[in-house]
Each structure stands twice: as C-alpha cells, then as structure tokens.
N, C-alpha and C positions, 0 to 999 in steps of 0.2 A: 383755486376754489371757484366753482361756478356761482353766479349770482343772477337774479332776475334782470332781464334786459340784455344779458349776454347772448351771443349768437353761436350756433353750431352749424357747420357747413355753409356759413355765409348767408343762410336764409331762414333758419329756424330760430326764432327769438324766444328765449325762455321767459315764462310768465310766473309760474308758481311751482314751488317744490312740493310735490304730492306725497312722497314717501322716501325714506332712506333705509336701505337694506344693508346686509353685511358687505356686499361687493359693489352695489350699484345705487344710484339715485334715480328716482322717477320724477320727471318734470312735465308740467303742462307747457306746451310751446305753441307758437303760431307761425305759420309759413307766411312771410310778409307778402310774397307775390300772389299766393292763393287766397289769403285771408282765412285759411282753414286751420283749425287747432288739432294738435296731435299730442300723444303721450310719447316722451322720449326717455328711454332707459340709458343712463350714462354710467360707464364703468368708473368706479372711484379711482383716484390717481394712484393709490397704493397698489392697485391691481393692473395698471396699464402695461406693465412688463411681465405680467403673469400669463404665460402662454396658454395655460389651461383655462383660465377665466376668459381670455380673449376668444379661445376656440369655442367655449360654451356659448358666448354671446353670438358669435358668427353662426354657429350651428342653429341656434334658435331662429335667427333670421332666415337661414336657408330652408328650414322646415316651414316656418310661418308664412313666408312670402308666397308660397304656392297654394295657400289655403284661402278659401273664400266662402264663408258661411256666417249667417247671422248670429250663431251661437258660439263663435270662435273669434277672439280678438284678432284683427288684421295686422299684418306686419308689412311695412311699406319700404323701408330703406335701412341699410347698414352703412355707417360712415366712420371715418377716422381722420384725425388731423394730428399735428404734433402733440396736442395736449389732451385730446378726448377720443374715446371710442364709444359709439352710441348706436342705438337701435330705435328707429322711428316706427311708432305703432298707432293704431286707432285709439283715440281718446274715449275711454268708457269710464266715466267718473263714478266709481262705486268701490266700496271696501270689499275685501275678499270674505268668504263665508266664515273662515276661521276668526277673523277680527269681529264679525258680527256675533258669533257665538260667545266670544270672550268678553265683549263689551256690552252687548244687549241681551244675550241669552237666546235660547232656542225659540222662545215665543215670537221673536222678531221674524224668524223664518217660517214658523208654523202657519201663519196666516196665508202664506203663499206657497205652501209646501208642494202641492201638486204641480204648480207652474215651475217652481225651481227644479224639482227632480226631473220633470219632462225636458226642460230646456238644457239642463246639464247633461242628460243622457243623449239628447239630439246632437249636441256639440261633440261629445265623445264618439258617438256613432259615425259622424262625418269624418272625424279624425282617423278612425280605424279604416274607413272605406278608402281613404287616400293612401293606405298602406303602412300606417304608422302605429306603433305602440307607444303610449305617452310615458309610462313608467314613473309618473310622479303625480298620480291622481290623489288629491286630498283637498280639504276645504280651503286651504291657502291658495289653491290654483283655480278657483272659480270666483269671479267677481259677481256681486249681486246688488242690484239697485233696490231702493225701498219698494218699488212696484213688483219686485220678484224677478225682473228681467235678469238673466244669468248668462255669463260667457266664460269659456275656457281660456286659460292663459298658460304661459311658461312651457316651452318645448325644448328646454336645454337637454333633457335626458331622453328625448324621443329617439327611437330606433326603428328601422324598417322591419316589418314583420317577416320578410323573406330572407333576412340576413342569416347566413349560415355561420358567420363568425361574430362573436360578441366582443368588441374591442375592450381592452382594459380601460376603465374609467379613472380619471384623476381621483385622488383619495377623498376629496371633499364630496364627490358624488359616487362614492362606493355604494353599491346597491343597498347595503344595510345601514347606511348613515343618512341622517337628515330627515328621512321619512319613514322611520322604523314602525310607526303606529299604523301604517297603511300598506305594508309590504305583503305581497302574496308569498306563499311558501316557495313557489318555484323561483321567484326573484331572489329571495333570501339564499336559496341554494345555488344561485348563479346559472340556472338552466335557461335554455332558449325560451323566449316568451312569445305569446300571441295576445290577442285582445282579451282573453280570459284573465290574464294577470291584472289588467286595468279594471276588469269587472269585479275582481276581488277587492281592489282598492276602492272602487266605487261603493261597494257594500260597506266597507269600513267608514267611508264618508257619510253614507246614509245613516248608519248607526249613530254617529256623532251628531248629525243634524237633528235627530229626533230624541236622542238620549243624553246629549250634552257632553259626551266624552267618547273616545274611540272604544271599540270592543275589547281591546287588550291593552293593559298597562303592565309595567314591571319596574322594580326598583333598580334593575340593571339592564343594560342592553341585551345581554345573553338571556335573561329571564323573559324579556318582552319578545324576542325573536323566537324563543322556544315555544311560547304560547301560540304564535302564528303558525308554527309548524305542527303542533300536536294538540293544543287545547281547543275544546269546543267553545264557541262564542257564547257568552251569557245571553239569556233571553232579553230582548230589548225592553220587555215589560218590567223587568227589574229596575230599569232606569226611568221609564215613563209608562205608567199604567194606562195612559190614554191611547197608546198605540194598538191598532187592531191586530188580531191574530194573523190575518192574511198578509199584512205588511211585514210583520215580524218573521213570518215564514219565508217571504221573499228575501229579506236581509240574510236570513240563515242560509238560503240556497246560494246567494252571491258569495258568502263566506265559506263555501265548501273547500276543504283542503285540497281535493283533487280537481284540476281544471275541468275534467270531463263531467263533473257533477254540477258545474255552474252552467248558466245559459251560454250558448255558443257565441252570441253577439249582443251588442247593445240594442239592436233592433228587437231581439228576443226579450231583453229586459223591458223595453218599452211596451211590448205586447203583453207581457205579464203584468205590468203596472197599470195598463190602461183600464180605467174605470174602478180602480182599487181605492178604497178609503184608507188613508193613513191613520186617521184618528177616529176613535169611537165618538167623541164629542168634538165637533168642529171648533177650533180655536178662533177667538176674535181678538182683533187688535185692541190693546188697552186704550181707554179714553185719555186724551191729553189735555 
C-alpha cells in the first residue's frame, strides 16, 4: 500500500492522495531533483497483473505524451517497477465537472459557463486535430477550477480517426458500458467514428452542465441506449427555463441522431457558440 513520502521511480516523492478510483489512485507528488510537482496515476495492486488495465494506462500515456495544449492535461512519463505501474501527469488541482454538478450544483458552473464551454471545446478541437477521437467525452473527463479554467483528461479509449479496424475492447470498456449517458448512436452501434461522435457526447455534457442531468435516462441499460438511438432529446428549457432558445437549439443540433446533421468539427461548434448567450438572465455567484 502506498503512503505519503513513498517514492516512485526513485525520484517522485508522494505527497497527498488526491483521489481513489476503481482501478487507480491519483497522487500529488514532487520530483526531488526538479522541485516540481506532478499528478501521478498509480494502478491499484489488485490490477497489476490485469493485462487489459495495464494496456489502458500505457495507451493513455502513448496518446497524451504527444499532446501539448493549454486546455489538455499533459502526460510526461510512464513507469513501472516490481510493485507499481504509474503515469506521471501535469498537476492541475481541480475537481471534474461531474463532481461539481453533484456536490455544488450547476450554479457553480453557470457563473463561468461561457469560459468553461469555450475552453472545453478548444481542448477537444486540438485533440481532434492531432488525429484522435476521444470516445469518452463526459463531465467526468473535464477538470474545472473555481475560476472556470478547464482541461480535458483521460485518453484510455482514444482511437485514431483514420483507423480502418476497430479493435475489440476489454469488457470494462465496451462502447456501451461506463459512459452510456453520453454515447453517440454510431458508437452504440459499433460503427467507425470520427469527431462528430465526440461532438454528440459534448452535446450531452452541455445539456447536463446547464440542466443538471444528461438528456437521456433509463431504468435499464437497454432503455437508455434505445433513447440515444431513436428518441428526440427533451428541450433543455424543461430542466432550466433560464437557458436561451439559441443555446437550446445548439444543443439540439449537437444531439442530432445522424452525424451529418451535427457540426463537422469542434471549430464549427466554437463558431456557432461565439457571442451566444447561454442564459436569459446572467447568473451570479452566491454571496458567501
């Protein structure tokens, strides 16, 4: 079991445990030689011999190590020793947007909504321009500081847009598992994807950011996935009457069932969003 002051790779000294997930721990660490702080994702001991989980962590590094953008969390190193397998990343101390919605509500995001949406879109646009489809766009995979500064994370499911062959994924990351509330129809069907699949997921995320919940829910997995395939999304104003008609229409377009009916790129999404009001009445941060 890892503890504060333990070392990874002989140079990263663990300081604070930031988060514990199903398969990994996330630590704040310091590089003793550089004096610089990092975030380190460490695979839990129960998964050290799980080839699928190890492959996902390695893949995340191989994707992230080549990326360099202010709206995307940097990935610096992948390491393993007899007791640990880990990924060294930029330290961006912020909760993810899902946590903010669950713990503080959408009002915490509303005061910075234009900044958050713009930065989230810029990060995803850059990701696409590097030739990748993220395949896991959701509020959980964007970190947001109280200032509204936002960054994209988690590239374990990313695949090249040009790939003609879609490899079979381990069961934990089957396309209809884990992120069912944000799946595009074509991803549910197991079809080849381009950036428009992420754009659909981005629309689901925007709906949740201003409405408090995803556009589709279901009592069973089958019911939920069927709604993604055939059901029209509810108007966002049914969940938040303060949302403008123009922003509601943008979300509706992002959630089009057919990829060709969505914007072609995240740059197009940014152009459509530019100058748009999200709220009829501008929200203000509550006094503390």
